[in-house]
KEMARTOR-971935 format. One record per residue: x, y, z of N, C-alpha, C in turn; residue in three letters. Coordinates in pm, whole numbers, padded with zeros to 5 digits, always signed. Layout:
BEGIN
XYZXYZXYZala/...
# end
This chain:
BEGIN
+00080-00119+00000+00000+00000+00000+00085+00126+00000met/+00206+00117-00043+00293+00234-00042+00253+00334-00150ser/+00178+00290-00253+00139+00381-00360+00000+00442-00336asp/-00048+00441-00214-00176+00501-00180-00163+00652-00173phe/-00254+00722-00241-00255+00868-00238-00396+00913-00203lys/-00409+00976-00089-00540+01020-00040-00602+01124-00132ala/-00523+01194-00208-00577+01300-00294-00639+01244-00422ser/-00612+01117-00457-00668+01057-00579-00788+00969-00545leu/-00901+00986-00614-01017+00901-00586-00996+00760-00642pro/-01060+00663-00579-01053+00525-00626-01189+00490-00685phe/-01200+00489-00815-01328+00470-00882-01347+00330-00938asn/-01260+00235-00901-01270+00100-00955-01356+00010-00865ala/-01438+00068-00779-01525-00012-00693-01640-00070-00775leu/-01688-00190-00739-01800-00248-00814-01930-00174-00783pro/-02024-00181-00876-02155-00118-00857-02233-00190-00748asp/-02316-00114-00678-02404-00170-00576-02548-00156-00622leu/-02632-00247-00591-02608-00375-00525-02542-00472-00622pro/-02475-00576-00567-02412-00675-00656-02517-00753-00732pro/-02477-00816-00841-02574-00895-00918-02638-01004-00833pro/-02764-01033-00858-02839-01132-00781-02774-01270-00790ala/-02705-01299-00900-02640-01429-00914-02532-01450-00807glu/-02470-01340-00763-02366-01352-00661-02426-01364-00521leu/-02541-01303-00499-02602-01304-00367-02687-01428-00345ile/-02766-01461-00442-02864-01568-00425-02826-01694-00501glu/-02702-01736-00486-02660-01860-00550-02719-01978-00472ser/-02727-02091-00535-02784-02211-00471-02705-02249-00347thr/-02574-02239-00352-02491-02275-00237-02519-02184-00117glu/-02530-02054-00143-02556-01960-00034-02694-01984+00026ile/-02794-02006-00059-02929-02029-00008-02936-02158+00074leu/-02864-02263+00031-02861-02387+00109-02797-02364+00245lys/-02692-02287+00249-02626-02258+00378-02714-02171+00467arg/-02792-02083+00407-02887-02003+00486-02991-02092+00552cys/-03038-02192+00480-03135-02285+00537-03072-02363+00652ile/-02949-02410+00633-02880-02482+00740-02860-02393+00863glu/-02824-02268+00840-02802-02176+00952-02934-02148+01024ala/-03042-02135+00949-03173-02110+01010-03215-02227+01097arg/-03192-02349+01050-03225-02468+01128-03141-02474+01255val/-03011-02444+01243-02924-02447+01360-02965-02343+01463ala/-03003-02224+01417-03049-02120+01509-03179-02159+01578leu/-03269-02222+01504-03395-02266+01564-03370-02372+01670ala/-03277-02465+01643-03242-02567+01742-03179-02504+01866glu/-03094-02404+01845-03030-02335+01957-03133-02260+02041leu/-03227-02195+01974-03331-02123+02046-03416-02219+02128lys/-03450-02333+02070-03530-02432+02141-03453-02486+02262gln/-03324-02511+02246-03243-02561+02357-03231-02455+02466ala/-03219-02327+02427-03207-02220+02525-03335-02204+02606ala/-03449-02231+02545-03577-02220+02616-03592-02331+02721glu/-03519-02440+02706-03527-02550+02803-03447-02521+02929leu/-03353-02427+02921-03271-02393+03037-03353-02303+03130ile/-03371-02345+03256-03454-02264+03345-03394-02127+03377pro/-03263-02120+03392-03197-01993+03421-03086-01974+03319asn/-03117-01903+03209-03019-01889+03101-02900-01803+03142ser/-02911-01725+03248-02798-01643+03293-02681-01731+03337ala/-02712-01852+03385-02607-01945+03427-02519-01980+03307val/-02580-02001+03192-02506-02035+03071-02421-01917+03025leu/-02477-01799+03026-02405-01681+02980-02289-01649+03074val/-02312-01662+03205-02206-01631+03302-02095-01734+03300asn/-02119-01851+03243-02016-01954+03235-01915-01927+03124ala/-01949-01837+03032-01858-01805+02922-01743-01718+02972leu/-01622-01747+02928-01510-01662+02970-01519-01526+02901pro/-01466-01422+02962-01467-01291+02896-01376-01294+02774pro/-01404-01209+02674-01318-01208+02555-01178-01164+02590pro/-01082-01220+02518-00942-01186+02543-00916-01045+02493lys/-00848-00967+02574-00821-00829+02539-00703-00821+02442lys/-00719-00745+02333-00605-00729+02242-00503-00635+02305pro/-00381-00654+02270-00274-00570+02323-00271-00440+02244cys/-00281-00331+02312-00284-00200+02246-00150-00166+02181ala/-00043-00232+02222+00088-00202+02165+00118-00288+02043thr/+00025-00376+02004+00051-00464+01890+00067-00384+01761ala/-00026-00293+01735-00019-00208+01617-00061-00068+01659arg/+00019+00030+01634-00016+00165+01676-00142+00217+01608pro/-00171+00172+01486-00288+00222+01414-00417+00151+01455ser/-00407+00046+01536-00524-00032+01573-00608+00045+01674met/-00740+00050+01652-00829+00113+01748-00852+00015+01862arg/-00842+00063+01982-00859-00020+02100-01005-00012+02144val/-01071-00126+02163-01211-00124+02208-01226-00060+02345pro/-01347-00013+02375-01373+00053+02503-01346-00040+02620arg/-01369-00172+02603-01354-00263+02716-01208-00299+02742trp/-01118-00254+02657-00976-00287+02675-00908-00179+02756cys/-00834-00222+02856-00756-00124+02932-00630-00092+02853ser/-00576+00022+02875-00457+00065+02798-00335-00017+02837ala/-00330-00065+02960-00214-00144+03004-00232-00290+02961ala/-00133-00342+02891-00139-00482+02847-00056-00569+02937cys/
# end
């Protein structure tokens, strides 16, 4: 990316919205059906848990990224500045 110039516009972006053939391919639609079924099963299983907070509280907190890894990286609000 050394040849990036902020003063020059980049007009080689594809038109929006993308063609329907790219969005609604048979493979993508089949995976959407599988995902919908998996979400329905998960919702049904979650409804069987009497106290769902127990499940949520059992999850470990997300690992904090190190703010010194990349100076240009934006640090999330939940991350402390000290790594």
